[in-house]
Every structure is written in structure tokens, then in C-alpha cells.
C-alpha positions as CSV (number, residue, x, y, z in Angstrom):
1,M,-27.7,2.9,-0.4
2,Q,-27.5,-1.0,-0.4
3,N,-26.7,-0.9,-4.1
4,Q,-23.9,1.7,-3.5
5,T,-22.5,-0.7,-0.8
6,R,-22.8,-3.7,-3.1
7,F,-20.9,-1.9,-5.8
8,V,-18.1,-0.8,-3.6
9,F,-17.6,-4.1,-2.0
10,R,-17.8,-5.9,-5.6
11,Q,-15.1,-3.5,-6.7
12,S,-13.0,-4.1,-3.6
13,A,-13.3,-7.7,-3.9
14,I,-12.1,-7.9,-7.5
15,Y,-9.1,-5.6,-6.6
16,S,-8.3,-7.8,-3.7
17,V,-7.6,-10.7,-6.2
18,G,-4.8,-8.9,-7.7
19,N,-3.5,-7.7,-4.2
20,I,-3.7,-11.3,-3.0
21,L,-1.9,-12.5,-6.0
22,S,0.8,-9.8,-5.4
23,K,1.4,-11.0,-1.8
24,L,1.2,-14.7,-2.9
25,S,4.0,-13.8,-5.5
26,G,6.2,-12.3,-2.5
27,V,5.4,-15.6,-0.5
28,L,6.6,-17.7,-3.4
29,L,9.7,-15.6,-4.0
30,L,10.9,-15.3,-0.5
31,P,11.9,-18.9,-0.1
32,L,13.7,-18.4,-3.6
33,Y,15.4,-15.4,-2.4
34,L,16.5,-17.0,1.0
35,E,18.0,-20.0,-0.7
36,Y,20.1,-18.1,-3.2
37,I,20.9,-14.7,-1.4
38,S,22.0,-14.2,2.2
39,E,20.1,-12.5,4.9
40,E,22.3,-9.4,4.4
41,A,21.4,-9.5,0.5
42,F,17.7,-9.6,1.5
43,G,18.3,-6.4,3.4
44,V,19.6,-4.9,0.1
45,V,16.5,-6.0,-1.6
46,S,14.4,-4.1,1.2
47,L,16.4,-0.9,0.6
48,F,15.9,-1.0,-3.2
49,E,12.0,-1.4,-2.4
50,T,12.2,1.8,-0.5
51,I,14.1,3.6,-3.4
52,F,11.4,2.4,-5.9
53,Q,8.6,3.9,-3.8
54,F,10.5,7.3,-3.9
55,I,11.0,7.0,-7.8
56,L,7.2,6.1,-7.9
57,I,6.2,9.3,-6.4
58,L,9.0,11.6,-7.8
59,S,8.1,10.5,-11.3
60,G,4.6,11.8,-11.3
61,L,4.8,15.1,-9.5
62,G,1.4,14.9,-8.4
63,V,0.0,14.6,-11.9
64,K,-1.7,11.2,-11.1
65,A,-3.5,12.8,-8.3
66,G,-4.9,15.5,-10.5
67,F,-5.7,13.0,-13.2
68,S,-8.0,11.0,-10.7
69,R,-9.5,14.3,-9.4
70,W,-10.4,15.8,-12.9
71,Y,-11.2,12.5,-14.9
72,H,-14.8,12.5,-14.0
73,E,-15.2,16.2,-14.6
74,F,-14.9,15.4,-18.5
75,K,-18.2,14.0,-19.6
76,S,-17.1,13.3,-23.3
77,G,-14.8,10.5,-24.3
78,E,-12.8,12.8,-26.3
79,G,-12.1,15.0,-23.3
80,K,-11.1,12.1,-21.3
81,K,-8.8,10.8,-24.0
82,A,-7.2,14.1,-24.1
83,L,-6.7,14.2,-20.6
84,F,-5.2,10.8,-20.7
85,Y,-2.8,11.9,-23.5
86,T,-1.8,15.0,-21.5
87,T,-1.1,13.0,-18.2
88,Y,0.8,10.2,-20.0
89,S,3.1,12.5,-22.1
90,F,4.0,14.5,-18.9
91,N,4.4,11.3,-16.9
92,F,6.4,9.7,-19.6
93,I,9.0,12.6,-19.5
94,A,9.1,12.9,-15.8
95,S,9.6,9.1,-15.3
96,I,12.7,9.0,-17.6
97,L,14.2,12.0,-15.8
98,S,13.5,10.5,-12.4
99,V,15.1,7.1,-13.3
100,L,18.1,8.6,-14.8
101,L,18.6,10.8,-11.8
102,T,18.2,8.2,-9.3
103,G,20.1,5.6,-11.0
104,G,23.0,8.0,-11.4
105,L,23.0,8.6,-7.8
106,L,22.9,5.0,-7.0
107,I,25.9,4.3,-9.2
108,L,27.9,7.3,-7.5
109,F,26.9,6.6,-4.0
110,S,25.9,2.8,-3.6
111,R,28.7,2.3,-1.1
112,E,27.4,5.0,1.2
113,I,23.6,4.0,0.8
114,F,23.9,0.2,1.2
115,K,27.2,-0.1,3.2
116,T,28.3,-2.8,0.7
117,E,29.4,-2.9,-2.9
118,I,26.6,-3.0,-5.5
119,D,27.4,-4.2,-9.1
120,W,26.5,-1.4,-11.6
121,S,24.4,-4.2,-13.6
122,I,22.1,-4.6,-10.7
123,I,21.6,-0.9,-10.6
124,F,20.9,-0.8,-14.4
125,F,18.3,-3.7,-14.4
126,F,16.6,-2.1,-11.2
127,S,16.4,1.3,-13.1
128,G,15.1,-0.2,-16.3
129,G,12.6,-2.4,-14.6
130,T,11.4,0.7,-12.6
131,L,11.0,2.7,-15.9
132,F,8.8,0.2,-17.6
133,R,6.8,-0.3,-14.3
134,L,6.3,3.3,-14.4
135,L,5.1,3.6,-18.0
136,F,2.3,1.4,-17.3
137,D,1.3,3.1,-14.1
138,I,-0.9,5.7,-15.7
139,P,-3.0,3.1,-17.8
140,F,-3.6,1.3,-14.5
141,Y,-4.9,4.6,-13.0
142,M,-7.2,4.9,-16.1
143,L,-8.8,1.5,-15.8
144,K,-9.4,2.1,-12.1
145,L,-11.1,5.4,-12.8
146,E,-13.2,3.7,-15.4
147,Q,-14.2,1.2,-12.8
148,K,-13.0,-1.6,-14.9
149,A,-11.7,-3.7,-11.9
150,A,-11.7,-6.9,-13.7
151,K,-9.7,-5.7,-16.7
152,Q,-7.3,-3.9,-14.4
153,T,-6.8,-7.0,-12.3
154,K,-5.9,-9.2,-15.1
155,W,-3.3,-6.8,-16.3
156,F,-1.9,-6.6,-12.7
157,S,-2.0,-10.4,-12.4
158,L,-0.3,-10.7,-15.7
159,N,2.7,-8.4,-14.5
160,I,3.0,-10.6,-11.3
161,F,3.1,-13.8,-13.2
162,L,5.7,-12.5,-15.5
163,V,7.9,-11.1,-12.7
164,L,7.5,-14.3,-10.7
165,G,8.4,-16.5,-13.7
166,F,11.3,-14.5,-15.0
167,T,12.7,-14.3,-11.4
168,F,12.3,-18.1,-10.8
169,V,14.2,-18.7,-14.0
170,F,17.0,-16.5,-13.2
171,L,17.5,-17.6,-9.6
172,E,16.6,-21.4,-9.9
173,F,18.1,-22.4,-13.4
174,M,20.7,-19.6,-14.0
175,D,21.9,-19.0,-10.4
176,M,22.2,-15.3,-10.9
177,G,21.6,-14.1,-7.3
178,L,20.7,-10.6,-6.6
179,K,21.3,-9.8,-10.1
180,G,18.6,-12.3,-11.2
181,I,16.1,-10.7,-9.1
182,Y,16.4,-7.3,-10.8
183,L,16.7,-8.8,-14.3
184,G,13.6,-10.8,-13.5
185,Q,11.9,-7.5,-12.7
186,F,13.2,-5.9,-15.8
187,M,11.9,-8.5,-18.0
188,G,8.6,-9.0,-16.2
189,H,7.8,-5.2,-16.5
190,L,9.1,-4.8,-20.1
191,F,6.7,-7.7,-21.3
192,T,3.9,-6.3,-19.4
193,F,4.5,-2.7,-20.9
194,L,4.7,-4.0,-24.6
195,P,1.3,-5.8,-24.6
196,M,-0.3,-2.7,-23.0
197,M,0.8,-0.2,-25.9
198,P,-2.5,-0.8,-28.1
199,L,-4.5,-0.1,-25.0
200,I,-2.4,3.1,-24.4
201,W,-2.8,4.3,-27.9
202,R,-6.6,3.6,-28.1
203,N,-7.2,5.9,-25.3
204,M,-5.2,8.7,-26.4
205,L,-6.4,11.9,-28.4
206,P,-3.3,13.7,-29.4
207,S,-4.2,17.1,-27.9
208,F,-1.9,18.4,-25.2
209,R,-4.0,20.4,-22.8
210,S,-1.5,22.7,-21.1
211,P,-4.3,24.7,-19.0
212,V,-5.6,21.5,-17.6
213,L,-2.2,20.1,-16.7
214,K,-1.4,23.5,-14.9
215,K,-4.6,22.9,-12.8
216,M,-3.5,19.2,-12.2
217,L,-0.2,20.4,-11.1
218,K,-1.3,23.1,-8.9
219,Y,-3.7,20.5,-7.2
220,G,-1.3,17.6,-7.0
221,L,2.2,19.4,-6.6
222,P,1.7,20.0,-3.0
223,L,0.7,16.3,-2.4
224,A,3.7,15.1,-4.7
225,I,6.2,17.2,-2.6
226,S,4.7,16.2,0.6
227,N,4.7,12.4,-0.6
228,I,8.4,12.8,-1.7
229,L,9.3,14.1,1.8
230,T,7.1,11.6,3.5
231,T,8.6,8.7,1.5
232,V,12.0,9.9,2.3
233,L,11.4,10.3,5.8
234,T,9.1,7.5,6.5
235,L,11.0,4.8,4.5
236,S,14.3,6.0,5.9
237,D,13.5,3.5,8.9
238,R,15.4,0.7,7.0
239,H,18.1,3.0,6.0
240,I,18.4,4.1,9.6
241,I,18.4,0.7,10.8
242,N,21.2,-0.2,8.4
243,Q,23.2,2.8,9.7
244,Y,22.7,2.1,13.4
245,Q,22.5,-1.6,13.4
246,N,23.3,-3.9,10.3
247,L,21.7,-5.5,7.2
248,S,20.6,-8.5,9.3
249,E,18.4,-6.2,11.4
250,V,17.1,-4.6,8.2
251,A,16.1,-8.0,7.0
252,G,14.1,-8.8,10.2
253,Y,12.3,-5.5,10.3
254,S,11.4,-6.1,6.6
255,M,10.0,-9.6,7.1
256,G,7.7,-8.2,10.0
257,F,6.8,-5.2,7.7
258,K,5.9,-7.6,4.8
259,V,3.7,-9.8,7.1
260,S,1.9,-6.6,8.5
261,N,1.6,-5.3,5.0
262,L,-0.8,-7.8,4.3
263,I,-3.5,-5.7,5.9
264,Q,-2.6,-3.0,3.6
265,M,-2.6,-5.0,0.3
266,V,-5.5,-7.2,1.2
267,V,-7.8,-4.8,2.9
268,V,-6.7,-1.2,2.8
269,A,-5.5,-1.2,-0.9
270,S,-8.5,-3.0,-2.2
271,F,-11.0,-1.1,-0.2
272,I,-9.5,2.3,-0.9
273,T,-9.2,1.7,-4.6
274,G,-12.7,0.3,-5.0
275,Y,-14.1,3.3,-3.1
276,T,-12.0,6.1,-4.1
277,N,-13.2,6.1,-7.7
278,Y,-16.8,5.8,-6.6
279,F,-16.2,8.6,-4.1
280,F,-15.0,11.2,-6.7
281,K,-17.8,10.2,-9.2
282,T,-20.5,10.7,-6.7
283,M,-19.2,13.3,-4.4
284,H,-21.7,15.8,-5.4
285,D,-24.7,13.6,-4.6
286,K,-26.8,14.6,-1.8
287,D,-26.5,11.5,-0.1
288,S,-22.7,11.2,-0.5
289,A,-21.9,12.3,3.0
290,A,-24.1,9.7,4.6
291,F,-22.9,6.9,2.5
292,Y,-19.2,8.1,3.2
293,Q,-19.8,8.0,7.0
294,R,-21.2,4.2,6.7
295,I,-18.2,3.4,4.6
296,V,-15.9,4.6,7.5
297,R,-17.7,2.3,9.9
298,Y,-17.4,-0.7,7.6
299,F,-13.8,0.1,7.1
300,I,-13.0,0.0,10.8
301,V,-14.7,-3.2,11.0
302,L,-12.5,-4.8,8.2
303,L,-9.2,-3.3,9.4
304,S,-9.8,-4.4,13.2
305,L,-10.9,-7.9,12.1
306,G,-8.1,-8.3,9.4
307,G,-5.5,-6.9,11.7
308,L,-6.4,-9.2,14.5
309,G,-6.3,-12.2,12.4
310,I,-2.9,-11.4,10.9
311,V,-1.2,-10.8,14.3
312,L,-2.8,-14.0,15.7
313,F,-1.5,-16.2,12.7
314,S,1.6,-14.3,12.2
315,P,4.0,-16.9,13.5
316,E,2.5,-19.5,11.0
317,I,2.7,-16.8,8.2
318,I,6.3,-16.1,8.9
319,Y,7.3,-19.7,9.1
320,V,5.7,-20.4,5.7
321,V,7.1,-17.5,3.8
322,S,10.5,-17.9,5.4
323,M,10.5,-21.8,4.9
324,G,11.1,-22.3,8.6
325,S,14.1,-20.2,8.8
326,Q,15.1,-19.4,12.5
327,F,16.6,-16.0,11.6
328,F,13.0,-14.7,11.0
329,Q,10.9,-16.5,13.6
330,S,10.3,-13.3,15.9
331,S,7.1,-11.7,15.3
332,V,7.1,-9.2,18.2
333,I,7.1,-6.2,15.9
334,V,4.1,-7.4,13.9
335,P,1.2,-6.1,16.2
336,V,2.9,-2.7,16.4
337,L,3.3,-2.6,12.6
338,I,-0.4,-3.8,12.0
339,L,-1.6,-0.9,14.3
340,A,0.6,1.4,12.1
341,M,-1.0,0.0,9.0
342,M,-4.6,0.3,10.5
343,F,-4.1,4.1,11.3
344,S,-2.6,4.5,7.8
345,G,-5.7,3.0,6.2
346,L,-8.0,5.2,8.1
347,R,-5.8,8.3,7.2
348,Q,-6.1,7.4,3.6
349,L,-9.9,7.2,3.9
350,F,-10.1,10.5,5.8
351,A,-8.1,12.2,3.0
352,L,-11.0,11.8,0.4
353,P,-13.2,14.6,1.7
354,L,-10.1,16.8,1.9
355,N,-9.2,16.0,-1.7
356,K,-12.8,16.9,-2.6
357,H,-12.4,20.3,-1.3
358,K,-9.1,20.7,-2.8
359,R,-7.4,21.0,0.6
360,T,-4.2,19.4,-0.7
361,R,-1.8,22.0,1.1
362,R,-3.3,20.8,4.5
363,I,-2.9,17.4,3.6
364,S,0.8,17.9,2.7
365,L,1.4,19.7,5.9
366,I,-0.1,16.7,7.9
367,L,2.0,14.1,5.9
368,V,5.3,16.2,6.4
369,V,4.8,16.8,10.1
370,S,4.0,13.2,10.8
371,A,6.8,12.0,8.7
372,V,9.2,14.2,10.7
373,I,7.8,12.6,13.9
374,N,8.5,9.3,12.4
375,L,12.2,10.3,11.5
376,G,12.8,11.7,15.0
377,G,11.6,8.6,16.6
378,N,13.7,6.6,14.5
379,F,16.9,8.5,15.4
380,I,15.8,8.2,19.0
381,L,14.6,4.6,19.4
382,V,16.3,2.8,16.7
383,P,19.9,3.0,18.3
384,L,18.3,1.9,21.6
385,I,15.9,-1.0,20.6
386,G,16.7,-1.5,17.0
387,K,13.6,-2.7,14.6
388,M,11.2,-2.3,17.5
389,G,12.1,1.4,17.7
390,A,11.3,1.9,14.1
391,S,8.0,0.1,14.5
392,V,7.0,2.2,17.4
393,S,7.9,5.5,15.4
394,T,6.1,4.4,12.5
395,M,2.9,3.6,14.6
396,V,3.0,6.9,16.6
397,A,3.5,8.9,13.4
398,Q,0.3,7.3,11.6
399,L,-1.7,7.7,14.7
400,F,-0.8,11.2,14.8
401,A,-1.6,11.8,11.1
402,M,-4.9,9.9,11.4
403,I,-6.3,12.1,14.3
404,W,-5.2,15.2,12.7
405,F,-6.8,14.1,9.3
406,L,-10.2,13.4,11.1
407,Y,-10.1,16.7,12.9
408,E,-9.8,18.3,9.3
409,V,-12.6,16.3,7.8
410,K,-14.9,17.2,10.7
411,A,-14.3,20.8,9.7
412,V,-15.5,20.3,6.0
413,E,-17.9,17.3,6.1
414,P,-20.7,16.2,8.6
415,I,-19.3,13.1,10.0
416,D,-20.2,11.7,13.2
417,F,-17.2,9.8,14.6
418,S,-17.6,8.4,18.1
419,W,-14.3,8.8,19.9
420,I,-15.4,6.8,23.0
421,R,-16.9,3.9,21.0
422,N,-13.8,3.6,18.8
423,L,-11.4,4.1,21.7
424,I,-13.1,1.0,23.5
425,L,-12.6,-1.0,20.4
426,L,-9.0,0.0,20.2
427,V,-8.4,-1.1,23.7
428,A,-10.3,-4.3,23.4
429,W,-8.1,-5.0,20.2
430,C,-4.8,-4.4,22.0
431,L,-5.9,-6.5,25.0
432,L,-6.9,-9.5,22.7
433,V,-3.7,-9.2,20.8
434,L,-1.8,-9.5,24.0
435,L,-3.9,-12.5,25.0
436,G,-3.3,-14.0,21.7
437,M,0.3,-13.7,21.8
438,Q,0.3,-15.8,24.9
439,V,-1.0,-18.9,23.0
440,F,2.0,-18.8,20.5
441,E,3.9,-21.5,22.3
442,L,0.9,-23.9,22.5
443,S,0.3,-26.8,20.2
444,L,-0.9,-26.0,16.7
445,I,-4.6,-27.2,17.2
446,T,-5.0,-26.0,20.6
447,G,-3.5,-22.6,19.6
448,W,-5.8,-22.4,16.6
449,I,-8.9,-23.1,18.6
450,L,-8.2,-20.4,21.1
451,K,-7.2,-17.9,18.4
452,L,-10.5,-18.6,16.7
453,A,-12.2,-18.0,20.1
454,I,-10.4,-14.8,20.5
455,V,-11.9,-13.7,17.1
456,I,-15.2,-14.7,17.7
457,F,-15.1,-12.7,21.1
458,F,-13.9,-9.6,19.3
459,V,-16.9,-9.8,16.8
460,L,-19.2,-9.8,19.9
461,I,-17.4,-6.7,21.2
462,M,-18.2,-5.0,18.0
463,F,-21.7,-5.8,18.3
464,L,-21.7,-4.3,21.9
465,T,-20.0,-1.2,20.6
466,G,-22.3,-0.7,17.7
467,H,-19.7,-1.1,15.0
468,I,-22.0,-4.0,13.4
469,N,-25.5,-5.1,13.8
470,K,-27.7,-8.0,12.8
471,E,-29.2,-6.2,9.9
472,E,-25.9,-5.3,8.5
473,I,-24.8,-9.1,8.8
474,K,-27.9,-10.1,6.8
475,E,-26.9,-7.4,4.3
476,V,-23.3,-8.6,3.9
477,G,-24.7,-12.1,3.3
478,L,-27.0,-10.6,0.6
479,I,-24.1,-8.9,-1.0
480,Y,-21.9,-12.0,-1.0
481,R,-24.5,-14.0,-2.6
482,K,-25.2,-11.3,-5.2
483,I,-21.4,-11.2,-6.0
484,R,-21.3,-15.0,-6.5
485,G,-24.4,-14.7,-8.6
486,K,-22.6,-12.2,-10.9
């Protein structure tokens, strides 16, 4: 089991490089955005981000989930290449239709959606960049499934540097404003897709497998429908804030969300990606359930420590990424959103056994119900307390989904999840966060010393609750040395 753990952590560590680069690119771009566009225009960028997430889910119609589920069922290379060809062909057509539909709606209703005039060329560059981004999405999935973390991270890093470089040129030297942001994305995604074409072609066997596609759609379509509804309902928070408040409030919420999303990008996305492919590859092994339970405990440790660290240092993070802008200095919504990200991460991990048992309809039901809860909370709380209302609604909805997912998992897999032990850890985390926020006004050195003391105290609490022990600390040290030695 130590070799399994070592492999999962090594894969997660490699994926985290790409995720960190992704967040670093955002850190580098934000000052550029804020220098060349207004806070209200930054709110427009945030709304476009939610629309991109919607198109990303709409384009696949669940076939990507089916691709992940069935890939390792094919033992021969030819079978996998035929599956890739089938999946990519379907995704190619679906992506074009999705982008055309969404782009058309944006042109027709941009005033109603953004509450401001949007030039048609911005929508064109946004749509074109989104299309090329979708066209190399399936190859990225394939590299993950083949557990080629280093290769996938190289391509991901290339895309980030290209988008960063083009955007910098169009904003800094050509002063193109909002149009330059989306022209930069268009060029970056285009010049990522073009070099990937040989890789795409090498992994294709022109044999369209209609029966397999039907199975994948039957498996993934319920997830796609629920994900579309969930995306519309969950990401509607920024649009609801815009309708009941203003674009400045949207910008403030987006900044808090970006800081909180560090836990999603660096911990959740890296860990889930590194483990998911391994989970599906070994899900029929006799010790898979025991290893899964161990992974859940490790994940809780990483989430709680990472989340605590981000909350404690959120004022410094916001100050750096906003270049000291007073408009963005409030960090009060970050702890609430961090909790939402932690619950969301656990929910994603709990979904794996349900996917194993093909309970996608139940997964869809949970996601839709939680999204409705989030939407209802937004309509009630956003008019009253603005972005804090959206934060609380998101956190409550993710907590609800996590608890329901855990209940469903315990019905299909023998997992020992101690409610009391984890509730104690959650309460301790919240109390230490409240304590840590009291030192935000202290001097930098004094504050950092106290924050470090809070983190050390929390580690001691995890020893007392049994989330970590001395043997595992030694094992983590061994894994770290092994990874460095590779």
C-alpha cells in the first residue's frame, strides 16, 4: 500500500505544478488587468469565466466522463485508439455546435447578460478561443488516463505561457483593453492546439464505435445534464450579484473566489486528478476499498491544512495579486468560500465509488438538488448581504452535497468515516480561523509568527483526533525523498 500511496502522491505532485502555474499566471495577469481595465470590466471578465465553464460542460454531453470510465476496460492499444477516435469525433462536433449556440446568444442578449455594452469582436475572440480550448481537452484527458502526468503538465504549461505572453503583449504594448484579454486567449489556445495535432492523430484509429458511444452517453449524459444545470445554478451567483448589486460587487466576489480557489487548483484538482485515474484502473483489486479509505483521510488532512494556510495569509495574497488596490482588500468572504471548496473537494472524492457502481443518476440528483439550494440561497441572501450571501449559499450547498454523497457511498462501499472525529476537526478549524483573523491588523512579522503557531497547533489537534500519526509522518518523508530521487 505504501507503493500505491507513493504513486498517487507523485502523480498529484506533478499535476500540482501545472495547477500552480495556472494560478501564478492569474497572479501575473491580474495586475495587468487592473491597470488597463476598470473594476467593472473585471466583473465582465468574471462573468465570461462562468460562461466558459458552461460551454465546457455542454460541449461534451457526458462523453468525457464515459471516456474516463471505459478507457481502461480496453486492454489493446487499438481498442483505446478507436475509443479515442470515437470520443474526439463526437466532442469535435459537439464543441462547434456549443460555441456557435452560446456565441449567438451572447451577441443577441449581451446587454441583458452583462448590463453593459459588449463589442461583438470580444464575443468573437472569446468564442474562438473557447473552441480551440475545447479541441485539446480530450487529448488532455487521454494523457491523464495514461498516467503521463509529466507530459500532460508540459502541454498545460505551454498553454499557460502562450496565453500569458499574448495577453501581456496585447495589453501592455497594444493597449487593447478587454478585447486584448480575449484575443490573447484566442491566440494562446490556437497555438496550443496546432502543435498537438500530431499527438491527436497518432492516438487515433479511424474506427467509429457507435455501440461504445451509446454506452458512454448513457453513462455520462445524466452527469452532463446535472452538470449543466449545476453550472447554470451554481455559477449564477455572479450574475445574481450583478442583477441585485453591481459589477463592482461582482469583482469583489470574484477576487475572494480566486483566492479561495487556490485550494481547488493546488490541492483538490491535483489530488483528484492524480488519484482518479488510478482509482478506475485498480477499482476491481481486492485492496482498493481499504486504500480508498486511507486516501480519504489523507485528503482531509491536506484540505484542512491547505485551507487554513490560505485563510491565514489571504490578506497578503490579495495585496500581492491586486497590487495593493484598496478596492479588493476585504478578505472576509474567503473563509466561507474556503469551506465551500473543502466540502466540494470531499464531494468529488466521494463521487468515485458511485461512478464505479455506475450510479450516475443518483450523482446527478444530488448535484441538481444542491445547485437549487445554492440558487435559492442566492436569491434570498444576495439582496440582503451581497457577496457574503453568495458565499454562504455556496458553502451550505456544498456541505449538503458532501453529506449526501457520503451517505450514498457508505451504502455501496465499506468505508469507515468517523463523524465525531471529523466534526471535532471542523469545529477546531473554524475556531482557529476566527482566531487567526484577529491578527490581520498586527505587524507583518508578529502576525506571521502567530499564524505559524496556529498552523502548528492545528497539526497537534490532528494528531489528537487520529487524522495523522508518527508512522505516517515518517512515510510522507520517505515518499518525499523518493520523489526527489526520481
